[in-house]
PQR file of N, CA, C, O and H, with PARSE charges and radii, in Angstrom:
ATOM      1  N   MET A   1     -12.130 127.204  33.576 -0.4000 1.5000
ATOM      2  CA  MET A   1     -10.817 126.774  33.401 -0.0000 2.0000
ATOM      3  C   MET A   1     -10.958 125.243  34.268  0.5500 1.7000
ATOM      4  O   MET A   1     -10.305 124.236  33.993 -0.5500 1.4000
ATOM      5  N   SER A   2     -12.126 125.378  35.532 -0.4000 1.5000
ATOM      6  CA  SER A   2     -12.462 123.552  35.737 -0.0000 2.0000
ATOM      7  C   SER A   2     -12.613 122.568  34.991  0.5500 1.7000
ATOM      8  O   SER A   2     -12.045 121.480  35.085 -0.5500 1.4000
ATOM      9  H   SER A   2     -12.656 126.196  35.756  0.4000 1.0000
ATOM     10  N   LYS A   3     -13.421 122.921  34.182 -0.4000 1.5000
ATOM     11  CA  LYS A   3     -13.458 122.213  33.060 -0.0000 2.0000
ATOM     12  C   LYS A   3     -12.193 121.340  32.792  0.5500 1.7000
ATOM     13  O   LYS A   3     -11.947 120.182  33.132 -0.5500 1.4000
ATOM     14  H   LYS A   3     -13.883 123.805  34.107  0.4000 1.0000
ATOM     15  N   MET A   4     -11.438 122.285  32.049 -0.4000 1.5000
ATOM     16  CA  MET A   4     -10.181 122.093  31.519 -0.0000 2.0000
ATOM     17  C   MET A   4      -9.323 121.404  31.913  0.5500 1.7000
ATOM     18  O   MET A   4      -8.685 120.551  31.297 -0.5500 1.4000
ATOM     19  H   MET A   4     -11.639 123.225  31.773  0.4000 1.0000
ATOM     20  N   GLU A   5      -9.208 121.908  33.557 -0.4000 1.5000
ATOM     21  CA  GLU A   5      -8.428 121.033  34.299 -0.0000 2.0000
ATOM     22  C   GLU A   5      -9.026 119.930  35.408  0.5500 1.7000
ATOM     23  O   GLU A   5      -8.431 119.584  36.429 -0.5500 1.4000
ATOM     24  H   GLU A   5      -9.727 122.601  34.057  0.4000 1.0000
ATOM     25  N   ASP A   6     -10.155 119.524  35.032 -0.4000 1.5000
ATOM     26  CA  ASP A   6     -10.864 118.357  35.732 -0.0000 2.0000
ATOM     27  C   ASP A   6      -9.763 117.350  36.137  0.5500 1.7000
ATOM     28  O   ASP A   6      -9.221 116.738  35.217 -0.5500 1.4000
ATOM     29  H   ASP A   6     -10.638 119.804  34.203  0.4000 1.0000
ATOM     30  N   ALA A   7      -9.283 117.054  37.692 -0.4000 1.5000
ATOM     31  CA  ALA A   7      -8.691 115.952  38.271 -0.0000 2.0000
ATOM     32  C   ALA A   7      -8.931 114.995  37.603  0.5500 1.7000
ATOM     33  O   ALA A   7      -8.051 114.392  36.988 -0.5500 1.4000
ATOM     34  H   ALA A   7      -9.723 117.552  38.439  0.4000 1.0000
ATOM     35  N   GLU A   8     -10.547 114.568  37.590 -0.4000 1.5000
ATOM     36  CA  GLU A   8     -10.821 113.342  37.613 -0.0000 2.0000
ATOM     37  C   GLU A   8     -10.791 112.701  36.029  0.5500 1.7000
ATOM     38  O   GLU A   8     -10.486 111.548  35.726 -0.5500 1.4000
ATOM     39  H   GLU A   8     -11.262 115.058  38.090  0.4000 1.0000
ATOM     40  N   LYS A   9     -11.286 114.026  34.936 -0.4000 1.5000
ATOM     41  CA  LYS A   9     -10.887 113.373  33.221 -0.0000 2.0000
ATOM     42  C   LYS A   9      -8.992 113.676  33.118  0.5500 1.7000
ATOM     43  O   LYS A   9      -8.641 113.092  32.092 -0.5500 1.4000
ATOM     44  H   LYS A   9     -11.534 114.963  35.183  0.4000 1.0000
ATOM     45  N   ILE A  10      -8.354 114.016  33.459 -0.4000 1.5000
ATOM     46  CA  ILE A  10      -7.031 114.023  33.781 -0.0000 2.0000
ATOM     47  C   ILE A  10      -6.629 112.367  34.216  0.5500 1.7000
ATOM     48  O   ILE A  10      -5.651 111.745  33.804 -0.5500 1.4000
ATOM     49  H   ILE A  10      -8.638 114.491  34.292  0.4000 1.0000
ATOM     50  N   LYS A  11      -7.389 112.010  34.898 -0.4000 1.5000
ATOM     51  CA  LYS A  11      -7.070 111.097  35.314 -0.0000 2.0000
ATOM     52  C   LYS A  11      -7.712 109.502  34.221  0.5500 1.7000
ATOM     53  O   LYS A  11      -7.116 108.496  33.836 -0.5500 1.4000
ATOM     54  H   LYS A  11      -8.184 112.516  35.233  0.4000 1.0000
ATOM     55  N   GLU A  12      -8.719 109.835  34.100 -0.4000 1.5000
ATOM     56  CA  GLU A  12      -9.175 108.552  33.333 -0.0000 2.0000
ATOM     57  C   GLU A  12      -8.604 108.980  31.929  0.5500 1.7000
ATOM     58  O   GLU A  12      -7.810 108.104  31.587 -0.5500 1.4000
ATOM     59  H   GLU A  12      -9.203 110.653  34.412  0.4000 1.0000
ATOM     60  N   PHE A  13      -8.667 109.746  31.193 -0.4000 1.5000
ATOM     61  CA  PHE A  13      -7.502 110.173  29.830 -0.0000 2.0000
ATOM     62  C   PHE A  13      -5.966 109.848  30.003  0.5500 1.7000
ATOM     63  O   PHE A  13      -5.229 109.836  29.017 -0.5500 1.4000
ATOM     64  H   PHE A  13      -9.312 110.458  31.471  0.4000 1.0000
ATOM     65  N   ASN A  14      -5.462 109.566  31.370 -0.4000 1.5000
ATOM     66  CA  ASN A  14      -4.254 109.377  31.324 -0.0000 2.0000
ATOM     67  C   ASN A  14      -3.538 110.797  30.639  0.5500 1.7000
ATOM     68  O   ASN A  14      -2.661 110.443  29.850 -0.5500 1.4000
ATOM     69  H   ASN A  14      -6.061 109.576  32.171  0.4000 1.0000
ATOM     70  N   CYS A  15      -3.638 111.999  30.701 -0.4000 1.5000
ATOM     71  CA  CYS A  15      -3.057 112.822  30.786 -0.0000 2.0000
ATOM     72  C   CYS A  15      -1.952 113.072  31.303  0.5500 1.7000
ATOM     73  O   CYS A  15      -1.703 112.698  32.449 -0.5500 1.4000
ATOM     74  H   CYS A  15      -4.350 112.286  31.341  0.4000 1.0000
ATOM     75  N   SER A  16      -0.814 113.957  30.337 -0.4000 1.5000
ATOM     76  CA  SER A  16       0.149 114.453  31.194 -0.0000 2.0000
ATOM     77  C   SER A  16      -0.051 116.042  31.340  0.5500 1.7000
ATOM     78  O   SER A  16       0.079 116.791  32.308 -0.5500 1.4000
ATOM     79  H   SER A  16      -1.016 114.262  29.406  0.4000 1.0000
ATOM     80  N   GLY A  17      -0.292 116.187  30.464 -0.4000 1.5000
ATOM     81  CA  GLY A  17      -0.851 117.997  30.690 -0.0000 2.0000
ATOM     82  C   GLY A  17      -1.643 118.908  29.318  0.5500 1.7000
ATOM     83  O   GLY A  17      -2.067 118.211  28.397 -0.5500 1.4000
ATOM     84  H   GLY A  17      -0.397 115.579  29.678  0.4000 1.0000
ATOM     85  N   ILE A  18      -1.779 120.070  29.242 -0.4000 1.5000
ATOM     86  CA  ILE A  18      -2.663 120.475  28.285 -0.0000 2.0000
ATOM     87  C   ILE A  18      -1.676 121.252  27.362  0.5500 1.7000
ATOM     88  O   ILE A  18      -0.646 121.810  27.738 -0.5500 1.4000
ATOM     89  H   ILE A  18      -1.435 120.637  29.991  0.4000 1.0000
ATOM     90  N   ALA A  19      -2.322 121.176  25.676 -0.4000 1.5000
ATOM     91  CA  ALA A  19      -1.680 122.018  25.546 -0.0000 2.0000
ATOM     92  C   ALA A  19      -2.754 122.858  24.699  0.5500 1.7000
ATOM     93  O   ALA A  19      -3.508 122.166  24.016 -0.5500 1.4000
ATOM     94  H   ALA A  19      -3.159 120.723  25.371  0.4000 1.0000
ATOM     95  N   SER A  20      -2.903 123.994  24.653 -0.4000 1.5000
ATOM     96  CA  SER A  20      -3.444 125.458  23.949 -0.0000 2.0000
ATOM     97  C   SER A  20      -3.132 126.699  23.229  0.5500 1.7000
ATOM     98  O   SER A  20      -2.010 127.201  23.284 -0.5500 1.4000
ATOM     99  H   SER A  20      -2.291 124.556  25.209  0.4000 1.0000
ATOM    100  N   GLU A  21      -4.220 127.268  22.469 -0.4000 1.5000
ATOM    101  CA  GLU A  21      -3.741 127.950  21.532 -0.0000 2.0000
ATOM    102  C   GLU A  21      -4.328 129.273  21.964  0.5500 1.7000
ATOM    103  O   GLU A  21      -5.547 129.194  22.109 -0.5500 1.4000
ATOM    104  H   GLU A  21      -5.132 126.860  22.424  0.4000 1.0000
ATOM    105  N   ILE A  22      -3.761 130.604  22.240 -0.4000 1.5000
ATOM    106  CA  ILE A  22      -4.367 131.492  23.032 -0.0000 2.0000
ATOM    107  C   ILE A  22      -3.899 132.827  22.131  0.5500 1.7000
ATOM    108  O   ILE A  22      -2.745 133.098  21.799 -0.5500 1.4000
ATOM    109  H   ILE A  22      -2.770 130.669  22.121  0.4000 1.0000
ATOM    110  N   SER A  23      -4.952 133.482  21.867 -0.4000 1.5000
ATOM    111  CA  SER A  23      -5.020 134.632  21.120 -0.0000 2.0000
ATOM    112  C   SER A  23      -5.335 135.747  21.618  0.5500 1.7000
ATOM    113  O   SER A  23      -4.687 136.781  21.457 -0.5500 1.4000
ATOM    114  H   SER A  23      -5.890 133.262  22.136  0.4000 1.0000
ATOM    115  N   SER A  24      -6.501 135.621  22.357 -0.4000 1.5000
ATOM    116  CA  SER A  24      -6.874 137.262  23.452 -0.0000 2.0000
ATOM    117  C   SER A  24      -5.756 137.894  24.380  0.5500 1.7000
ATOM    118  O   SER A  24      -4.977 137.122  24.940 -0.5500 1.4000
ATOM    119  H   SER A  24      -7.028 134.781  22.487  0.4000 1.0000
ATOM    120  N   LEU A  25      -5.653 139.090  24.547 -0.4000 1.5000
ATOM    121  CA  LEU A  25      -4.323 139.473  25.497 -0.0000 2.0000
ATOM    122  C   LEU A  25      -5.130 138.919  26.711  0.5500 1.7000
ATOM    123  O   LEU A  25      -4.734 137.780  26.959 -0.5500 1.4000
ATOM    124  H   LEU A  25      -6.285 139.717  24.092  0.4000 1.0000
ATOM    125  N   ALA A  26      -5.880 139.222  27.348 -0.4000 1.5000
ATOM    126  CA  ALA A  26      -6.734 138.569  28.429 -0.0000 2.0000
ATOM    127  C   ALA A  26      -6.484 137.308  29.171  0.5500 1.7000
ATOM    128  O   ALA A  26      -6.098 137.275  30.339 -0.5500 1.4000
ATOM    129  H   ALA A  26      -6.202 140.147  27.147  0.4000 1.0000
ATOM    130  N   ASN A  27      -6.783 136.027  28.251 -0.4000 1.5000
ATOM    131  CA  ASN A  27      -6.348 134.604  28.309 -0.0000 2.0000
ATOM    132  C   ASN A  27      -4.896 134.485  28.166  0.5500 1.7000
ATOM    133  O   ASN A  27      -4.328 133.585  28.784 -0.5500 1.4000
ATOM    134  H   ASN A  27      -7.096 136.054  27.302  0.4000 1.0000
ATOM    135  N   GLN A  28      -4.158 135.372  27.344 -0.4000 1.5000
ATOM    136  CA  GLN A  28      -2.857 135.057  27.712 -0.0000 2.0000
ATOM    137  C   GLN A  28      -2.109 135.156  28.958  0.5500 1.7000
ATOM    138  O   GLN A  28      -1.215 134.423  29.382 -0.5500 1.4000
ATOM    139  H   GLN A  28      -4.621 136.103  26.842  0.4000 1.0000
ATOM    140  N   CYS A  29      -2.834 136.581  29.653 -0.4000 1.5000
ATOM    141  CA  CYS A  29      -2.183 136.777  30.981 -0.0000 2.0000
ATOM    142  C   CYS A  29      -3.126 135.663  31.943  0.5500 1.7000
ATOM    143  O   CYS A  29      -2.667 135.178  32.977 -0.5500 1.4000
ATOM    144  H   CYS A  29      -3.560 137.176  29.308  0.4000 1.0000
ATOM    145  N   LEU A  30      -4.270 135.403  31.515 -0.4000 1.5000
ATOM    146  CA  LEU A  30      -4.898 134.212  33.093 -0.0000 2.0000
ATOM    147  C   LEU A  30      -3.712 132.952  32.404  0.5500 1.7000
ATOM    148  O   LEU A  30      -3.197 132.098  33.126 -0.5500 1.4000
ATOM    149  H   LEU A  30      -4.642 135.797  30.675  0.4000 1.0000
ATOM    150  N   MET A  31      -3.474 133.050  31.100 -0.4000 1.5000
ATOM    151  CA  MET A  31      -3.175 131.346  31.502 -0.0000 2.0000
ATOM    152  C   MET A  31      -1.585 131.290  31.941  0.5500 1.7000
ATOM    153  O   MET A  31      -1.148 130.161  32.164 -0.5500 1.4000
ATOM    154  H   MET A  31      -3.892 133.744  30.513  0.4000 1.0000
ATOM    155  N   LYS A  32      -0.708 132.372  32.080 -0.4000 1.5000
ATOM    156  CA  LYS A  32       0.380 132.609  32.262 -0.0000 2.0000
ATOM    157  C   LYS A  32       0.410 132.736  33.510  0.5500 1.7000
ATOM    158  O   LYS A  32       1.542 132.576  33.965 -0.5500 1.4000
ATOM    159  H   LYS A  32      -1.064 133.289  31.899  0.4000 1.0000
ATOM    160  N   LYS A  33      -0.708 133.057  34.574 -0.4000 1.5000
ATOM    161  CA  LYS A  33      -0.865 133.371  36.178 -0.0000 2.0000
ATOM    162  C   LYS A  33      -1.244 132.088  36.416  0.5500 1.7000
ATOM    163  O   LYS A  33      -1.359 131.843  37.617 -0.5500 1.4000
ATOM    164  H   LYS A  33      -1.628 133.188  34.205  0.4000 1.0000
ATOM    165  N   ARG A  34      -1.594 130.732  35.308 -0.4000 1.5000
ATOM    166  CA  ARG A  34      -1.900 129.654  35.943 -0.0000 2.0000
ATOM    167  C   ARG A  34      -0.955 128.503  36.141  0.5500 1.7000
ATOM    168  O   ARG A  34      -1.216 127.393  36.605 -0.5500 1.4000
ATOM    169  H   ARG A  34      -1.501 130.931  34.332  0.4000 1.0000
ATOM    170  N   GLY A  35       0.340 129.034  35.644 -0.4000 1.5000
ATOM    171  CA  GLY A  35       1.440 128.382  34.972 -0.0000 2.0000
ATOM    172  C   GLY A  35       1.582 127.784  33.811  0.5500 1.7000
ATOM    173  O   GLY A  35       2.217 126.750  33.606 -0.5500 1.4000
ATOM    174  H   GLY A  35       0.551 129.936  35.266  0.4000 1.0000
ATOM    175  N   TYR A  36       0.882 128.547  32.892 -0.4000 1.5000
ATOM    176  CA  TYR A  36       1.283 127.491  31.404 -0.0000 2.0000
ATOM    177  C   TYR A  36       2.281 128.336  31.205  0.5500 1.7000
ATOM    178  O   TYR A  36       2.526 129.467  31.624 -0.5500 1.4000
ATOM    179  H   TYR A  36       0.366 129.387  33.058  0.4000 1.0000
ATOM    180  N   THR A  37       3.069 127.246  30.158 -0.4000 1.5000
ATOM    181  CA  THR A  37       4.192 128.081  29.541 -0.0000 2.0000
ATOM    182  C   THR A  37       4.204 127.964  28.360  0.5500 1.7000
ATOM    183  O   THR A  37       3.377 127.250  27.792 -0.5500 1.4000
ATOM    184  H   THR A  37       2.871 126.327  29.818  0.4000 1.0000
ATOM    185  N   THR A  38       5.285 128.737  27.611 -0.4000 1.5000
ATOM    186  CA  THR A  38       4.840 129.401  26.282 -0.0000 2.0000
ATOM    187  C   THR A  38       5.844 128.401  25.698  0.5500 1.7000
ATOM    188  O   THR A  38       6.922 128.095  26.209 -0.5500 1.4000
ATOM    189  H   THR A  38       5.957 129.316  28.072  0.4000 1.0000
ATOM    190  N   ILE A  39       5.243 127.860  24.357 -0.4000 1.5000
ATOM    191  CA  ILE A  39       5.917 127.101  23.725 -0.0000 2.0000
ATOM    192  C   ILE A  39       6.392 127.721  22.286  0.5500 1.7000
ATOM    193  O   ILE A  39       7.476 127.558  21.725 -0.5500 1.4000
ATOM    194  H   ILE A  39       4.367 128.108  23.942  0.4000 1.0000
ATOM    195  N   THR A  40       5.287 128.461  21.866 -0.4000 1.5000
ATOM    196  CA  THR A  40       5.784 128.859  20.873 -0.0000 2.0000
ATOM    197  C   THR A  40       4.935 130.739  20.793  0.5500 1.7000
ATOM    198  O   THR A  40       4.296 131.140  21.766 -0.5500 1.4000
ATOM    199  H   THR A  40       4.407 128.593  22.322  0.4000 1.0000
ATOM    200  N   GLU A  41       5.096 131.557  19.613 -0.4000 1.5000
ATOM    201  CA  GLU A  41       4.433 132.475  19.600 -0.0000 2.0000
ATOM    202  C   GLU A  41       4.599 133.013  17.835  0.5500 1.7000
ATOM    203  O   GLU A  41       5.600 133.068  17.120 -0.5500 1.4000
ATOM    204  H   GLU A  41       5.615 131.230  18.824  0.4000 1.0000
ATOM    205  N   THR A  42       3.183 133.346  17.564 -0.4000 1.5000
ATOM    206  CA  THR A  42       3.519 134.038  16.208 -0.0000 2.0000
ATOM    207  C   THR A  42       2.704 135.483  16.058  0.5500 1.7000
ATOM    208  O   THR A  42       1.579 135.581  16.549 -0.5500 1.4000
ATOM    209  H   THR A  42       2.370 133.300  18.144  0.4000 1.0000
ATOM    210  N   LEU A  43       3.134 136.262  15.570 -0.4000 1.5000
ATOM    211  CA  LEU A  43       3.173 137.761  15.411 -0.0000 2.0000
ATOM    212  C   LEU A  43       2.043 137.948  14.540  0.5500 1.7000
ATOM    213  O   LEU A  43       2.190 137.674  13.349 -0.5500 1.4000
ATOM    214  H   LEU A  43       4.048 136.183  15.171  0.4000 1.0000
ATOM    215  N   LEU A  44       0.832 138.415  15.000 -0.4000 1.5000
ATOM    216  CA  LEU A  44       0.165 138.358  13.611 -0.0000 2.0000
ATOM    217  C   LEU A  44       0.469 138.898  12.634  0.5500 1.7000
ATOM    218  O   LEU A  44      -0.119 138.449  11.650 -0.5500 1.4000
ATOM    219  H   LEU A  44       0.712 138.637  15.967  0.4000 1.0000
ATOM    220  N   SER A  45       1.258 139.821  12.408 -0.4000 1.5000
ATOM    221  CA  SER A  45       1.564 140.633  11.446 -0.0000 2.0000
ATOM    222  C   SER A  45       2.366 139.968  10.655  0.5500 1.7000
ATOM    223  O   SER A  45       2.394 140.465   9.529 -0.5500 1.4000
ATOM    224  H   SER A  45       1.736 140.186  13.207  0.4000 1.0000
ATOM    225  N   SER A  46       2.975 139.123  10.775 -0.4000 1.5000
ATOM    226  CA  SER A  46       3.367 138.434  10.222 -0.0000 2.0000
ATOM    227  C   SER A  46       2.691 136.925   9.182  0.5500 1.7000
ATOM    228  O   SER A  46       3.127 135.867   8.728 -0.5500 1.4000
ATOM    229  H   SER A  46       2.952 138.720  11.690  0.4000 1.0000
ATOM    230  N   GLU A  47       1.574 137.589   9.212 -0.4000 1.5000
ATOM    231  CA  GLU A  47       0.617 136.443   8.271 -0.0000 2.0000
ATOM    232  C   GLU A  47       0.031 137.651   7.514  0.5500 1.7000
ATOM    233  O   GLU A  47      -0.721 138.388   8.152 -0.5500 1.4000
ATOM    234  H   GLU A  47       1.219 138.448   9.580  0.4000 1.0000
ATOM    235  N   CYS A  48       0.277 137.915   6.309 -0.4000 1.5000
ATOM    236  CA  CYS A  48      -0.514 138.830   6.135 -0.0000 2.0000
ATOM    237  C   CYS A  48      -1.375 138.115   4.186  0.5500 1.7000
ATOM    238  O   CYS A  48      -1.108 137.102   3.539 -0.5500 1.4000
ATOM    239  H   CYS A  48       0.888 137.316   5.791  0.4000 1.0000
ATOM    240  N   ASN A  49      -2.310 139.179   3.933 -0.4000 1.5000
ATOM    241  CA  ASN A  49      -2.607 138.552   2.644 -0.0000 2.0000
ATOM    242  C   ASN A  49      -1.847 139.024   1.768  0.5500 1.7000
ATOM    243  O   ASN A  49      -0.732 139.314   2.202 -0.5500 1.4000
ATOM    244  H   ASN A  49      -2.527 140.002   4.458  0.4000 1.0000
ATOM    245  N   ALA A  50      -2.099 139.307   0.181 -0.4000 1.5000
ATOM    246  CA  ALA A  50      -1.234 139.396  -0.713 -0.0000 2.0000
ATOM    247  C   ALA A  50      -1.191 140.874  -0.757  0.5500 1.7000
ATOM    248  O   ALA A  50      -0.061 141.169  -1.145 -0.5500 1.4000
ATOM    249  H   ALA A  50      -3.005 139.071  -0.171  0.4000 1.0000
ATOM    250  N   SER A  51      -1.865 141.907  -0.549 -0.4000 1.5000
ATOM    251  CA  SER A  51      -2.254 143.673  -0.141 -0.0000 2.0000
ATOM    252  C   SER A  51      -0.801 143.988   0.658  0.5500 1.7000
ATOM    253  O   SER A  51      -0.077 144.924   0.320 -0.5500 1.4000
ATOM    254  H   SER A  51      -2.783 141.668  -0.233  0.4000 1.0000
ATOM    255  N   GLY A  52      -0.415 142.892   1.984 -0.4000 1.5000
ATOM    256  CA  GLY A  52       0.060 142.867   2.885 -0.0000 2.0000
ATOM    257  C   GLY A  52      -0.648 143.392   4.244  0.5500 1.7000
ATOM    258  O   GLY A  52       0.053 143.922   5.107 -0.5500 1.4000
ATOM    259  H   GLY A  52      -1.003 142.131   2.259  0.4000 1.0000
ATOM    260  N   ASN A  53      -1.989 143.248   4.421 -0.4000 1.5000
ATOM    261  CA  ASN A  53      -2.975 143.467   5.456 -0.0000 2.0000
ATOM    262  C   ASN A  53      -2.775 142.380   6.126  0.5500 1.7000
ATOM    263  O   ASN A  53      -2.822 141.368   5.428 -0.5500 1.4000
ATOM    264  H   ASN A  53      -2.558 142.817   3.721  0.4000 1.0000
ATOM    265  N   PRO A  54      -2.500 142.165   7.595 -0.5600 1.5000
ATOM    266  CA  PRO A  54      -2.460 141.228   8.500  0.2800 2.0000
ATOM    267  C   PRO A  54      -3.639 140.493   8.583  0.5500 1.7000
ATOM    268  O   PRO A  54      -4.533 141.048   9.221 -0.5500 1.4000
ATOM    269  N   PHE A  55      -3.902 139.343   8.092 -0.4000 1.5000
ATOM    270  CA  PHE A  55      -5.010 138.393   8.000 -0.0000 2.0000
ATOM    271  C   PHE A  55      -6.384 138.325   9.021  0.5500 1.7000
ATOM    272  O   PHE A  55      -7.576 138.041   8.904 -0.5500 1.4000
ATOM    273  H   PHE A  55      -3.176 138.892   7.573  0.4000 1.0000
ATOM    274  N   ILE A  56      -5.304 138.838  10.259 -0.4000 1.5000
ATOM    275  CA  ILE A  56      -6.296 138.930  11.803 -0.0000 2.0000
ATOM    276  C   ILE A  56      -5.786 140.430  12.447  0.5500 1.7000
ATOM    277  O   ILE A  56      -4.637 140.772  12.725 -0.5500 1.4000
ATOM    278  H   ILE A  56      -4.336 139.068  10.354  0.4000 1.0000
ATOM    279  N   VAL A  57      -6.896 141.099  12.565 -0.4000 1.5000
ATOM    280  CA  VAL A  57      -6.687 142.346  13.421 -0.0000 2.0000
ATOM    281  C   VAL A  57      -7.432 142.310  14.677  0.5500 1.7000
ATOM    282  O   VAL A  57      -8.606 141.956  14.571 -0.5500 1.4000
ATOM    283  H   VAL A  57      -7.829 140.821  12.339  0.4000 1.0000
ATOM    284  N   THR A  58      -6.889 142.676  16.150 -0.4000 1.5000
ATOM    285  CA  THR A  58      -7.342 142.555  17.014 -0.0000 2.0000
ATOM    286  C   THR A  58      -8.220 144.189  17.805  0.5500 1.7000
ATOM    287  O   THR A  58      -8.063 145.396  17.626 -0.5500 1.4000
ATOM    288  H   THR A  58      -5.935 142.963  16.236  0.4000 1.0000
ATOM    289  N   ASP A  59      -9.030 143.440  18.592 -0.4000 1.5000
ATOM    290  CA  ASP A  59      -9.827 145.274  19.165 -0.0000 2.0000
ATOM    291  C   ASP A  59      -9.468 145.045  20.327  0.5500 1.7000
ATOM    292  O   ASP A  59     -10.164 145.650  21.142 -0.5500 1.4000
ATOM    293  H   ASP A  59      -9.157 142.459  18.738  0.4000 1.0000
ATOM    294  N   ASP A  60      -8.221 144.076  21.017 -0.4000 1.5000
ATOM    295  CA  ASP A  60      -7.609 144.055  22.798 -0.0000 2.0000
ATOM    296  C   ASP A  60      -6.358 144.525  22.810  0.5500 1.7000
ATOM    297  O   ASP A  60      -5.796 144.746  23.883 -0.5500 1.4000
ATOM    298  H   ASP A  60      -7.655 143.584  20.356  0.4000 1.0000
ATOM    299  N   GLY A  61      -5.809 144.720  21.732 -0.4000 1.5000
ATOM    300  CA  GLY A  61      -4.225 144.801  21.535 -0.0000 2.0000
ATOM    301  C   GLY A  61      -3.222 144.098  21.661  0.5500 1.7000
ATOM    302  O   GLY A  61      -2.050 144.472  21.707 -0.5500 1.4000
ATOM    303  H   GLY A  61      -6.265 144.540  20.861  0.4000 1.0000
ATOM    304  N   THR A  62      -3.735 142.802  21.736 -0.4000 1.5000
ATOM    305  CA  THR A  62      -2.846 141.664  21.698 -0.0000 2.0000
ATOM    306  C   THR A  62      -2.204 141.773  19.870  0.5500 1.7000
ATOM    307  O   THR A  62      -2.738 142.214  18.852 -0.5500 1.4000
ATOM    308  H   THR A  62      -4.686 142.498  21.698  0.4000 1.0000
ATOM    309  N   ASP A  63      -0.898 141.161  20.116 -0.4000 1.5000
ATOM    310  CA  ASP A  63      -0.192 141.280  18.655 -0.0000 2.0000
ATOM    311  C   ASP A  63       0.385 139.840  18.286  0.5500 1.7000
ATOM    312  O   ASP A  63       1.315 139.399  17.610 -0.5500 1.4000
ATOM    313  H   ASP A  63      -0.464 140.803  20.943  0.4000 1.0000
ATOM    314  N   ARG A  64      -0.499 139.406  18.965 -0.4000 1.5000
ATOM    315  CA  ARG A  64       0.654 137.601  18.657 -0.0000 2.0000
ATOM    316  C   ARG A  64      -0.796 136.352  19.237  0.5500 1.7000
ATOM    317  O   ARG A  64      -1.762 136.430  19.995 -0.5500 1.4000
ATOM    318  H   ARG A  64      -1.254 139.764  19.514  0.4000 1.0000
ATOM    319  N   ILE A  65      -0.245 135.399  18.435 -0.4000 1.5000
ATOM    320  CA  ILE A  65      -0.743 134.176  19.340 -0.0000 2.0000
ATOM    321  C   ILE A  65      -0.053 133.049  20.036  0.5500 1.7000
ATOM    322  O   ILE A  65       0.934 132.464  19.589 -0.5500 1.4000
ATOM    323  H   ILE A  65       0.541 135.335  17.819  0.4000 1.0000
ATOM    324  N   ILE A  66      -0.559 132.834  20.987 -0.4000 1.5000
ATOM    325  CA  ILE A  66       0.965 131.855  21.857 -0.0000 2.0000
ATOM    326  C   ILE A  66       0.147 130.740  21.960  0.5500 1.7000
ATOM    327  O   ILE A  66      -1.044 130.746  22.270 -0.5500 1.4000
ATOM    328  H   ILE A  66      -1.361 133.310  21.349  0.4000 1.0000
ATOM    329  N   LEU A  67       1.054 129.484  21.603 -0.4000 1.5000
ATOM    330  CA  LEU A  67       0.551 127.953  21.763 -0.0000 2.0000
ATOM    331  C   LEU A  67       1.673 127.717  23.343  0.5500 1.7000
ATOM    332  O   LEU A  67       2.856 128.011  23.512 -0.5500 1.4000
ATOM    333  H   LEU A  67       2.022 129.479  21.352  0.4000 1.0000
ATOM    334  N   VAL A  68       0.789 127.157  24.157 -0.4000 1.5000
ATOM    335  CA  VAL A  68       1.046 126.823  25.295 -0.0000 2.0000
ATOM    336  C   VAL A  68       0.988 125.803  26.261  0.5500 1.7000
ATOM    337  O   VAL A  68      -0.089 125.209  26.316 -0.5500 1.4000
ATOM    338  H   VAL A  68      -0.172 126.919  24.020  0.4000 1.0000
ATOM    339  N   HIS A  69       1.852 125.457  27.020 -0.4000 1.5000
ATOM    340  CA  HIS A  69       1.208 124.045  27.997 -0.0000 2.0000
ATOM    341  C   HIS A  69       1.043 123.798  29.103  0.5500 1.7000
ATOM    342  O   HIS A  69       1.293 124.804  29.769 -0.5500 1.4000
ATOM    343  H   HIS A  69       2.727 125.940  26.976  0.4000 1.0000
ATOM    344  N   LYS A  70       0.805 123.140  29.588 -0.4000 1.5000
ATOM    345  CA  LYS A  70       0.948 122.926  31.395 -0.0000 2.0000
ATOM    346  C   LYS A  70       1.267 121.567  31.814  0.5500 1.7000
ATOM    347  O   LYS A  70       0.207 121.068  32.192 -0.5500 1.4000
ATOM    348  H   LYS A  70       0.602 122.323  29.047  0.4000 1.0000
ATOM    349  N   ASN A  71       2.063 120.869  31.909 -0.4000 1.5000
ATOM    350  CA  ASN A  71       2.181 119.650  33.017 -0.0000 2.0000
ATOM    351  C   ASN A  71       1.530 119.480  34.171  0.5500 1.7000
ATOM    352  O   ASN A  71       1.477 120.296  35.091 -0.5500 1.4000
ATOM    353  H   ASN A  71       2.924 121.275  31.602  0.4000 1.0000
ATOM    354  N   PHE A  72       0.890 118.113  34.113 -0.4000 1.5000
ATOM    355  CA  PHE A  72       0.522 117.826  35.586 -0.0000 2.0000
ATOM    356  C   PHE A  72       0.777 116.982  35.743  0.5500 1.7000
ATOM    357  O   PHE A  72       0.602 116.481  36.853 -0.5500 1.4000
ATOM    358  H   PHE A  72       0.934 117.450  33.366  0.4000 1.0000
TER
END
C-alpha cells in the first residue's frame, strides 16, 4: 500500500484521491480498514454466460467486486 499511497507521488501528480477495483475478500476488508469508501458494487452472480453460469467463480468466498475511493 505504501507505493499506492506515496505522499510524494500524490503531491507530484496533484492527486485528490485514489479509486480502485477490489475483488478479493481479503483486500475488500483491508481497504475498508484503510479508509476507502464504496462507490458501487457488482455481484458476481449478476454477470453470467449464456448457460447461466457466473463468468467469475472465486475461491475465497467473495460474492462481489467493489469499486472504492479514498480522498486525500
